[in-house]
C-alpha positions in Angstrom: 244.6 -53.5 -0.2 247.9 -53.0 -1.6 251.1 -54.0 0.1 253.9 -51.5 0.5 256.8 -52.3 -1.6 260.1 -52.6 0.4 263.4 -52.0 -1.1 265.9 -55.0 -0.5 268.8 -53.1 -1.9 270.6 -53.0 1.5 269.9 -56.8 2.1 271.3 -57.7 -1.4 274.4 -55.7 -0.8 274.9 -57.3 2.6 274.5 -60.8 1.2 276.8 -59.7 -1.7 279.4 -58.7 0.9 279.2 -61.7 3.0 279.4 -64.0 -0.1 282.4 -62.0 -1.4 284.3 -62.2 1.9 283.8 -66.0 2.0 284.8 -66.4 -1.6 288.0 -64.1 -0.9 289.0 -66.4 1.9 288.6 -69.4 -0.4 290.6 -67.8 -3.1 293.3 -66.6 -0.6 293.7 -70.1 1.0 293.7 -71.6 -2.5 296.5 -69.3 -3.6 298.8 -69.5 -0.5 298.0 -73.2 0.5 299.2 -72.9 4.0 301.6 -75.7 4.9 300.0 -76.3 8.3 296.6 -77.1 6.6 298.1 -79.8 4.3 298.3 -82.2 7.3 296.0 -85.1 6.9 292.6 -84.5 8.5 289.8 -87.1 8.5 289.9 -88.4 5.1 291.7 -85.6 3.4 293.7 -82.5 4.3 292.3 -79.9 6.6 292.5 -77.3 3.8 290.0 -79.4 1.7 287.7 -79.5 4.7 287.8 -75.8 5.1 286.9 -75.4 1.3 284.1 -77.9 1.8 282.6 -76.1 4.8 282.9 -72.6 3.3 281.2 -73.8 0.0 278.3 -75.4 2.0 278.0 -72.1 4.0 277.7 -70.1 0.8 275.2 -72.7 -0.7 273.1 -72.4 2.4 273.2 -68.7 2.4 272.2 -68.4 -1.3 269.3 -70.9 -0.7 268.2 -69.0 2.5 268.2 -65.5 1.0 267.4 -66.0 -2.8 265.1 -68.9 -2.4 263.3 -66.9 0.4 263.5 -69.9 2.8 263.5 -67.6 5.8 259.7 -66.9 5.2 258.7 -70.5 5.0 257.5 -72.8 7.7 260.1 -74.3 10.0 259.6 -78.0 8.9 259.7 -77.1 5.2 263.0 -75.4 5.7 264.4 -78.3 7.6 263.2 -80.7 4.8 265.1 -78.7 2.2 268.2 -78.1 4.2 268.6 -81.5 5.9 268.0 -83.3 2.6 270.6 -81.1 0.8 273.1 -81.5 3.7 272.7 -85.3 3.8 273.2 -85.7 0.1 276.3 -83.3 0.2 277.9 -85.2 3.1 277.1 -88.5 1.3 278.6 -87.2 -1.9 281.8 -85.9 -0.1 282.1 -89.1 1.7 282.0 -91.3 -1.4 284.4 -89.0 -3.2 286.9 -89.1 -0.4 286.6 -92.9 -0.2 286.9 -93.3 -3.9 289.7 -90.8 -4.2 291.8 -92.5 -1.7 291.2 -95.9 -3.3 292.3 -94.5 -6.6 295.3 -92.8 -5.1 296.5 -95.9 -3.4 295.8 -98.1 -6.5 297.4 -95.7 -9.1 300.2 -94.2 -7.2 302.7 -96.8 -8.3 301.9 -96.3 -11.9 301.4 -92.5 -12.0 303.5 -89.6 -10.7 301.2 -87.3 -8.8 
């Protein structure tokens, strides 16, 4: 028995549109750099947190759609997503801690 071939053209364009809008928001915020978002948030500025969250949203969307995670078992999806989220949060935490240390250590020597 042959399966009917479904066209995913509409879905691909929808995903393209969503990812494009998120990217445009990132580029827009990167160009104008609103002064209100330069206030220190937890560990870094709120603008950096917005970039981190939007980037994670794009990565999750790409994995969900193009790696076909929506068709997998619930626990398999959770294993992939939770592992990636944990590792990314761990990496961001280490980068923020080390970046703050380098900034405090080198700020008397380097003009930022």
